[in-house]
N, C-alpha and C positions, 0 to 999 in steps of 0.2 A: 436479280441474279447476276453473279459476276460474269461479265462478257467474255472473260478468258475461259470460263468453264461452260459457257452456253453453247449447245449444239442444236442446230435446226434439224427438224425431222426430214429425212429424205423422202422423195416422192416415189421411190421404187419400193412398192409394197411386196413385190414378188421375191425379193431377196437376191436378185441377180446382181452381182457386183463384179467389177473388173479392177485392174490396177489403177485406173483413173479415179474410181470411187475411193480407193485406198488413200490416194494423195489428197483427196478432198477432205478426208477426215483425219489427216495426219496431225499427231500431237507428240510431245516428248515421250520417251519410252516408259517413264514411271508416272505419267499423268493419269490419275484416276479420278473418278467422280467422287463427290463427298460421300463418305460412308458413315455418317452420323445422323442420328435422329435429332429433331428439334429439342427433345427433352434432354439430350446430352448436354446442351449448352447451359442448362441450369443445374447440371449435376453438382452435388455437394463436393467440395474439395476435400481430399483425403489427407493432405499434409501441407505444411507451410513452405513458403518460397524462401530459398536461401540466396545470399549473395550480396553484392556490393550495395544495391539500392534497398534490398530488404535484408539487412544483415543482422536481424535479431535472432537468427537460428544458429545454434551451436554446431560444432563439427558433427556431422550426422553419423548415426549408427547405421549398420547395414539395412535395418528395417526402414529407417528414414529415407535412405537414398534409393531403395529398391523399387522396382516396378511392382505395383500392387495388383494382384489378380482380381478382375471384376468378380463380384459376388452376386447372389440372387436377392440381396436385401432390397426392400422396396425403395429405400432412400436414394439409391444410385441413379435410377432412371434409365439404366442400361443393363441389359441382361444377356450375356453371351452364352450361357449354358441353360437352356430351357428343356426339361425332360418331357414337357407335354405338347408344346405348340411352337411353331416358328414365328407366331405373330407377337406383337408388342404387348408386354405385360401392363395391365391397368394399374397404375400407381398414383399416389397423391402428386408426385412430381410431374407425371404425365398430364394430369388434369390442370396443373398450374401453368404448364408451359406449352400445351398443344395449341397450334394455330387455330384461329376462328374457323369453325365449320369442319374441323378435322374429326375423323372417326377413330375412336379408341375401342379396341376389342379386348374384352376381359377374357383371357384364355383360361381363367380358373372356372369358367362355367360354359357348358355347351349351349346354353340358352342365349341366343343373340337377339331375342325379340324385345329386349329392353332398350334397344337403340331408339333415339328420338327420331321424329320425322325429318328434322334437319340433317341428322346423320345419314338417314336412308337416301336422301337426295344425292349424297356424295359416295354412294356405294361403288360407283365406277372407279373411284380412286383406290379402292382396296385391292391389295395384291393377293389373289386367291391361289393357294397351292392345292391342286387336285391330286397330285401324285401321293403315293403312300409314304409314311414316315420312313426315313432311312433306319437301318439297324443300329442298335446301341453300340457305342464305341467299345473296343476291346480294352478292358481294364488291365493294367500291368500287374503281373504277379511278382511281388517283391521277393518271394521265396526263390524264384528262378533267377539265379545269377551265375555269371561265368566265373572262371577261376580268379580273374582280376577284380572281382567285385562289381562288375558292371551288370545292369539288368539284362536278363536273358531274352526279353521281348522288346519290340519296338516301343519307343516312347509314345504315349497316347497321341501326341500331337502329330506323329508321323503315321498314325494308323488311319487307313482310308475312310472307315465309317466316321471317325472323329472329324476328319477334314471335311467330309461331305456335310455333316450336321452343322459344323461351325460356319461354313460358308453360307449354308441355307439360312441360318439365324442372322448372320450379318446382313444379308441382302433383304431379309423380310422386314427389317425395320426401316428400309428406305421408302420414301414416297415415290409415286409413279415417275415423276420427272427425274429424280435422282437415280432411280434404277435404270431409266432409259439412257441417261448420260453415262452411267457406268458401263452399260452394254455397248454403247457406241465407242467408248474408249477401249474396251476389250477388243472390239472388232478392228479398231484402227491399228492395234499393235500386234495382232496375231495374223500372220499370213495363212492363207488357205481357208479362211472363214468367209462366209457370205452373210449378208444381212438376215437372210432367212434363218441361219443357224442361231443367231443371237436374239432375234425378235419374236420368233414363233415359240409356242409352248409356254409353260408356266415356270415358276422359279426353280423347281426341282429339275426340270429339263435343262435349264440354263446352268445349274450347278453341275449336272452331268457333263455338259459340254466343257465347262471350265476345267474340270479334272481330266477329261479326255485330252484336252489340248495341252494343258500345262504339266500334267503329271504331279506326283506327290511332292517332289522337292520344290518346284516353283510355287505350288500352292502354299506350302509352308512359309516360303519367303513372303508371299502376299499377306498371309495371316499375321506374321510377325510385324510387318510394316503397319498393318491396320491397327493392331493392338498398341504398338508403340505410339502411333498418332493419337489414339484415344487417350492414352496415358498423358501425353503432353497437353491435350485439350483440357483434361481434368485438372492438371497441375497448374497450368498457366492462364486459363481463361479468367481467373480471379486474381487481381493484383492485391498483394498484402503490403500495406505501408504502416509503419509504426506498430502499435499494439492492436492486434486484430480484434474487432468487436463484432458480435453476432449481428447480422442484418446491416452492417455498415460497409461491407466490401463492395468494390467496384469491379465491373467487367473491364479487363485490360483494353479490349478493343474500343470501349466507350470513352476512355480517358487518355489513351496513349497519344502522345505527340512525339513524332520522331525527331530526335535531336540532330544537330548538324554534325557530320562526321567528316573529318579532313584527312587527306592522304599526305598532308604536310604539317606534321605536328610541331608546334612551337612551345609547348608547355601547358597550354590551356588556361593561362592566367589572364583575366581581364585587366588590362593596363590602366583603365580609367579610375579616377579618384574624384571624390566630391569636392575637395578643396585644393588639391595639388595641381598646379597648372602644367607641370611637366610629367610625362609618363616615364616610368623606369625603363631603361633601354633593354633590360633583360626580358621584358614581357612584350610579346608580339602576338598578333592574331593572324591566322592564315587567310588568304583571299578566298572568296566564294567559289572561284573556279576549281578549287581543290576538293570541294565537297562531293561525297559519294553516298548513295542511298544504302540503308542498312541491308536490304535484301539483294543489293548488287555487289557486295563485297567480293563474292567469289565469281563475279562476272569480269573482274579486272584481269589484266594481262601483265606479264613481266616484260622486260625490255626486249626479249627475243620473240615476243608474240605468243608465248605459251601461257596457259591459264595459271594463275597463282595457286600454289599448294598450301602454303602456310601464311595465315594472316594474323598479325598481332594488333590488338586494339587496347589502347590505354586511355587515361583521362584522370582528372583530379578527383579526389573523393567526393561522392555525391553527384557525379555527372551522369549517372544512369546506365552503367554497364550491365548490371544484373537485369534490369527491366528490359533492356534492349535484347538480351539473350532470350528472355521469356517471350518477347514479341516475335523474334525470329523463329523460335520453335513453334509457336502458335500458328504463325502464317504458313509454315511448312506443313503442319498437321492438318490445317484447314484448306489446303490446296490453293493458298493465295499466292505463294511465291516459292521459288526454288524447287519446282516440280521435278526437275531432272535429277535431284538427289534421291536415291532409293532409300537410304537410311540416314538418320541423324542421331548421334549418341552424345549426350552430355556427360562428360567425365570430369567433374569439378576437381580442382586441385585440393579442395577440402577433403574429397574422397581419398586421394592419394596420401595426403597427410594423415588422415585417420588410419589408413592401413599401415602406414609407415610406423605409427606409434602404438598400434594395437598389440597387446601382449598375448591375446588368446586368438581363437579362430577369427578370421581366415589365416591360413598359413603365412609364414614370412615371405615366401616366394610364390608368385602367381604368374601364370601366362597371360598374354593379352586377352585371349578369348575367355579365360577364367575371370579376368577382371570385368569384362563386359557382362558375362553371365552372372557374376556375383551381384551386380547392381541392377541388371535387367534379366531376371531369370528366364523370361520368355525368349530371350535372344541367345541363350547359350548354344554352343556347338554350331555357330553360324559359319560353317566352312566356306560358304560362298563369298565371304569377305575378301578372300584371297584370289577369287576368280577375276580374270581380266574383264574389264568392262563394268565391274560393280562400283558404282559411284556413290560414295557416302562421305559424311562429314563428322569429325570428332570435335566437339566444343569443349574446351578446357578453360573454364573461367576461374577467377579468384586465385591467380598465380601467386599473389602476395600471401596467401594462406600457407603455401608450401615453404616451410622455413628451413628445410634441410638443404645442405650444399649439394649441387649437382655437378658431377665430374664430366664436363662436356667432352673432354679429350680422351679419357682413359676408361670410360664405362664400357663394359663388354658389348660387342655388337650382336644384336638379335635380328634375325631375318625372317622369322615366322611367328605365327600367333600362338604357337603351342609351347615354345621355350619358356621355362619359368625363370623369373628374376625378381629382384627387389623392386618396389615401386619406383625408386629413383632411377634405376636402370631402364625401366619401361618408359619413363618420361623422356629420358635422353634419346632413346631410340625412336620414339614417336616424332620428336623434333627432327631427328636426323632423316627420317623417312625410310629407315631400314625395316621397320615393322609397320604393318598396315600401309603398305606402299601405295595402295590405291586411294587412300583417304586424303581428303582435304582436312586441314587442321586450323582451328580458330582458337587462339590463345588470348585471354583477357586478363588484365591486372593493372595495378597502379604502377606508374612509370618507374618508381624507385625499385620495383621488383622486376618488371619485364626488361629493364635496361640491362639485366645480367644475361639475357639470352644472346648468344653469339649471332651477329648480323648475317652470317652465311646461311643460317637456317631460315631467315625471314624473307619472304617474297614481297610482302606488302605490310608497311607499318602505318597504322591509322590512329587517329586521336579523336575522341568525342569532344566536341566543342561546347555542346549545350544548346540552349534556346536563344533564338533571336527575339527581339522585342515583340514581334507578332506572335511567335510561338508561346511566349509567356502568357499572353492574354488568352490565347486559344486554350492552353492547358487549364488555366484557372476557370475559364468559362465552361469547359467540359466537365469540370469537377462537380458542378452544382446544377441541380434541376431548377432551382430558384434563380432565374436569370437576374432578378433585381439584386439579390444578395451577391451574386457573382460580380455584378457591375460595381457594387459598393466596395467589395474587397479589392478589386483591381484599382479603383480610384484611391483607396485608402493606402495601400502599400506604396503607390507611386508618389506619395507625399514624402517618402524617405529616399533621396537619391542613392544612398549607399545600398539600400535593399534592392533597388532597381537593378544595380549592377550585379548583386549577388544572385538574383533570380535567374541569371544565365544558367545556373546549376539547377537541374530538375529537383534535386533534393531540397533546395531552398524554396522553390515554388511549392513543393508539397508542404513545407513548414508554414508558408503563408496561408495555404488552404486549410491547414489544421488549426492554426492559432486564431486567426481573426474571426472566423465564424462564431466561435465561442464568445468572443468579445462583443460581437454585434447582437448577442442575445440581450444585452443591456440596452434599452431604448435610448439612453443618453450617450452611448458610446459613439465615437466618430466625429465629434465636434472639433477635437484637437487632433493633430497628427500623432501617429503612434510614436512611442519612444524607441530609440535605437538600442540602448544597452540591454533591456530585457530580451530583445530578439537575438542578440549575439550571445547572451548567456544561454539561451535555449539551444543555439547551434553547438556550443561547447558541451553542454550536458548530453545532448543526443549523440554526438560523435563519440564521446567518452563511453557512453553506455553501449553503443554499437561495437566499440572496440572490445569491451568486456564480453559481449555476447558472441561476436563473430570470430574473434581470435582466441578467447580464453574460455569459451564454452559456458558462460554464465547464463542462467535463466532469467526470465522477466522479473522474478521476485528475489533475485540474488545479485542485485546491482549496486551493492554498497561499495563505495570507493574506499580503497585501502590507503595506507600512508604512502605506498609506492605510487599509486595513481595521483594523489595530491602532489607528491614530490615532482612527478613528471610535468604536471601543469604549471606549477610555480617556477620550475627551472626553465620551461619553455617560455614562460612570461618574462623571466629575467633575461633570457637570450633576446627576446623581442625588444626589451627596453634598450639593451646595448646596441642592437641594430638601429633603433631609432636615433640613438645618440650619434652613431656613425653615419646616419643618413643613407642607409642601405636597406634594400628589401631582399637581399640574397645572402644565404649563409652556406658554409661548407662543412665538410665532415669534421675538420679540426675544431670548428666552433661548437659543434654538438658535444664533442669530447671535453671541451673546456668547461662545460657546465655539468659534467658528470652524467651525461645521457648516452643512450645507445642509439645509433643511427637508425636502425630499423624501427625502434619504438617511436621515434619522432617523425620520420619521413614516410613510413608506411602505415603503422598501426594506429597512430593517433587520429587519423582522419582530418587533421588540421593543416598538414603540410604536403608538399609534393616535390618531385624532382623536375628540374628544368633540363632542356637539352644540354648536352655536354659542352663546356666552354672550348674555345679554340685551343687552349693549352692542355686539354684533356681532363681537366678537373671536373668532378661532379658538383653541380650547383643545385641548391634547394631553396624553397621559399614557402611562405604560408600561402594558402589557397586564394587569399586576396590581401592586399596591403592593409585594408581596414581591419582584418582579423588580427594581423600583427599588432596594430595599434590597440585593439581591444585587449589582447593578451598582455601587453605591457602595462596597461592600466589595471588589469586584474591582478598582476603581480604586485604593483605598488600598493594597492588597497589591501591585498592579503597580508603583506608584511606589516602594514599598519594595524590591521585587525587582529592578527594572531600573535605578532611579536612586538607590537608597539613601536615599530621603527618607521621613520620617514626616510626612505631611501633616496628621496629627491633633494635633501638638504645638502648633500655633499658638494662642496665647491660653489654653492649658491650664495648670493648676497642676501642676508636675512635682515629685514628692517627691525628696528628696536622693539616694535610692538610684538614681534614674534621671536625676539632674540632669546628669551628665557627658554630653558631646556624643555619645560612642559609644553610651552606654546608651540614649538616646532613639531611636537608629537601629536598635536591636536588636528582634527579634520581641517580647520581653517588654515593652519600652518602648512599642512600638506598641499592643500589647494593653492595657497599662495605660491609655494615653490613651483607647482605645475604651471601657474600663470606666468611666472618669471621665465620659465623655459619656453613657453609658447610665444611670448612677445619678443624674446631675443632671438628667435629662430625665424626663418622664412615662412611665409604664409603656407599653411597646410602641413608643415612639418610636425608640429605637436598639437595642432588645433583639435583634431578628432580624438587624440589621446586624452586631452583635457575633458572633452565631452563625455567619453567613456568613464573617466575617473569620477566625474560628478554624478554620473548615472549609478556607479557602484555604491555611492554614498546613500542612495535612496533606500529606505528600509525595505521596500518591496523586493529589491534586487538582492541585498545581502542577508536579509532576515527570512525572506520567503523562498525565493528561487534557489539560492545557494545553500540554505540551511539544510544540513544533513548530507550535503554533497561535499562541497569544499570546506564548509565551516560546520562546527559542532552545533547540535541543537542547544538551545538555551544559552548560547554565548551572550556575553554582555552587549547591550545595545550601544550603538554609536551615537554619542551625544554631540552637541555643539553644531547641529546642522543649520540652526538659525543664523549663526555667525557666518557660515559659508554662504548662505543665501544673501546676507547683507553685503558680503565682499563682492559677490558676482554682480549684484545690482549697482554697486558703486563703480565697479570696473566698466560696466556697460556705458556709464555716463562719460567716461574719460577715454575710452578705447578708440583707436583709429577706425575709420568707417568700414574698412574691409574686414575688421575683426568683430564688429558688433553683432552681426547675425549669428555667428557661431557661439558667442557668449550668451545670447538669448536662448540658443538651443541647449547650452550647458545648464542654464537655470531651469529650463523646462525638464531636462532629464532628472534634475534633483528634486523638484517639487510636484510634478504632475502626478495625479493619483487616480486617473480614470481607467486604469488597466488592472 
C-alpha cells in the first residue's frame, strides 16, 4: 500500500475527537482514498490514445474525445448504476482480476449459499448494508420545459435520491481497508465530525452523513471528480504504441520510465556522433541540476515566490510528451500525485482545431464551460470552477496540431466561462489567464510551434530531454517478461553506437523493443551486429505515417504516400546533402524556402526536424533530430535520384577516373559509390563517412526493394544491378585505405551484403 495513502487505525473506539485528533489526520483538502475496485484496473479500454507518442489517431470527433458514460455491460468490470443491489456485479472480468481469497457476490441471485468454504472464511471483509434501499431517482420529464427550452426539473444528477444511490454504489465496491481510508479522509477534512460519526453504522448510514454534511452541490462535485478519475484510469492505464493488437497491450504503470525534464531547454539534440570528433556548437545538453520531476511541474515557483500558473513543455519528436501526459493523468486519478488538484481536464489542441474546422454542430462559438461540457458531458454546468479556492488544471497538449493563427494582442478579452467565442479566442484568453482564472495551465507541443507563444504568458518553460543510459536499459527490461530476451535485445542494439545515441528518445527505444524481438525468433539471428540503414528507414517510415495520421486524419489502412509526401522527403534529403557539403547541421527558414518547402511541414509536421533555441541575432534555427538522420536523408536523396531518375548527383565537380568516365558508367551503382568514396576521403574524418555507409545500405535489395517498395518507390520497379562491382570496389578500398577509415569501410560492406535480417 502507498505509504502516502496509508492511515493507521486510531485507538479511540468511542469516537471522541478533538482538534488535536484533527491535526493528526490532516491531509490536503482534495485527498481522497482510492475509489476503484481491483477489477477496474483490468477494465477494457474504450478508445485509443492520441498524441505525440501515440499519434496514430486522427483528429477526434466529439464521440472520440467525450467522456463515455459507464454502462451495465459485463465487460466493463465497473457498474455505477445498479437497480438491484449496491454490491459488486459478478462478471467474467471480476473473476479474472479479483485478488486471491476475495469474495465475489452475484447480485443476480438471492442465494448466497454457493460461496466456497474459502470465501466464507473471509466473510468479515464483506461490507453489508442493512438499511433499506433508497428511493428510485426522479426521472426528468422532457416535456416539462421552460420558455427558454431548459428542462423544468432538476437534472437527475442533482436529484437527492440519485445522489444517495450513486454514492452508495461507489462506496459498496470498495474493500474494507479502502472504505476505512476514505472515511478517515472525509473525517479529516470536515470540521464538526467525530470518529463515531464516520465509523459507526453501515454504508447507508455513512451516505446519509455525507449528504448531511456536504449538501447536494458539494456531493455533485465529488461525484464529478470520481467519474472523471475513473474515465482517466480507463483511458490511460493501457499504453497504445504502434498498431494496437489484441492481447498485446501493456499497462502504462508496468512499462513507464519517466524521462528527464529540464527547466533549461537547449533544443534537446544529442550532440554526440559516432565518427565526428567535434560536437556541433549549436547542440548543447542541460546539466542534471536543472531536472524536475513530471509530477512536480506545478510545485515550481516563479521568481517572486508565487506558484507557477502556466507551464509550457516541449521536446523533439518522439521524446514522450503524450505518454507523459497520460502518466500524469493516471497518477492524479489513482491518488499517486497532485492530490491537491480538485479537477484535471485535458483539452487537446486537436480538439480546438477540430471545432475550428467543423462545419456542422457544435456551433461556431462556444463558451468555455460549453467547451468543457462538450467533451466531458458529466462536467457541464460546473459553476464552481469560478469559485475562489477551486484548484484545477487544464492540460492542452499537441499545440502543433492547432494550425490557425492566434491573435495574441487583438483577440477580444473574455472574463467569464459563459461568454461565447470562437475556439481561437478561447485559447488566447486561457493563455492570458482572463478566463478560468483559477486554473493552472499546462501546454505541450513541438518547439517550432510553442515558440510562437508570447513569453509574457509563460511562467515555466520546460523541455523533455529523454532517457539516460540507465533509463534506456530499464525501459527495455520492463517491456519483456522474458528477461533473457530483454538482455539479448539490450546487448544487440548496443552494438550500434548511433542507435545508442538515438535511444535517448523513448520513441526509438520503443522501436528497438518492437523490431528486434521479431528478429530473434530466428535462432540464427544475432551472430552479426544489426545493420544501421534498415533501422533508419523504419524511423522515416513510421514518422511519415504518423504525420499522415496525426495531422491529416488518415486511418491505419489509408497510409499510401502521395507524390507530395515523396516530394517532401526527397527535397528534405536534397537540403540535407547541401548542409553536409557546407559542413553545417543547422538550417534556417530561407533554406527551407530555397528548396520549395513549407517551414511548418518540415520543422513541425515531418517528425524529423525540430527548432533550436533562437540565435543571438534573433533568427530562428532548425536542425534534424540527430546529425545521423541528416546524413541518412542525404544518402536517401542520392539513391532516390539514381533509382527514379537515373541521375548521379554526386558526379558534379568530381574527378572521375577513366574507368568511370563513360556516361553510362557514372550512372551505374559502382560509379555513384566511387563518387561517394571520393567525397569521403577528401573530407575530414566523420564528415561523409556515415553518409557513405547509408548509401551502401540503400543499395541493399532488402532496403530499396522490400522496405521502401510501395512507400518511396513503386512496386515492381526495375531491380538495381551491378552490386557485385560495388562489393569489389569496397573490398579493394579496404586494402588501401588509411587505418582510421578501414573500420567504416567494413561497415559499408556489411550494410551492402549482410542478409540476416
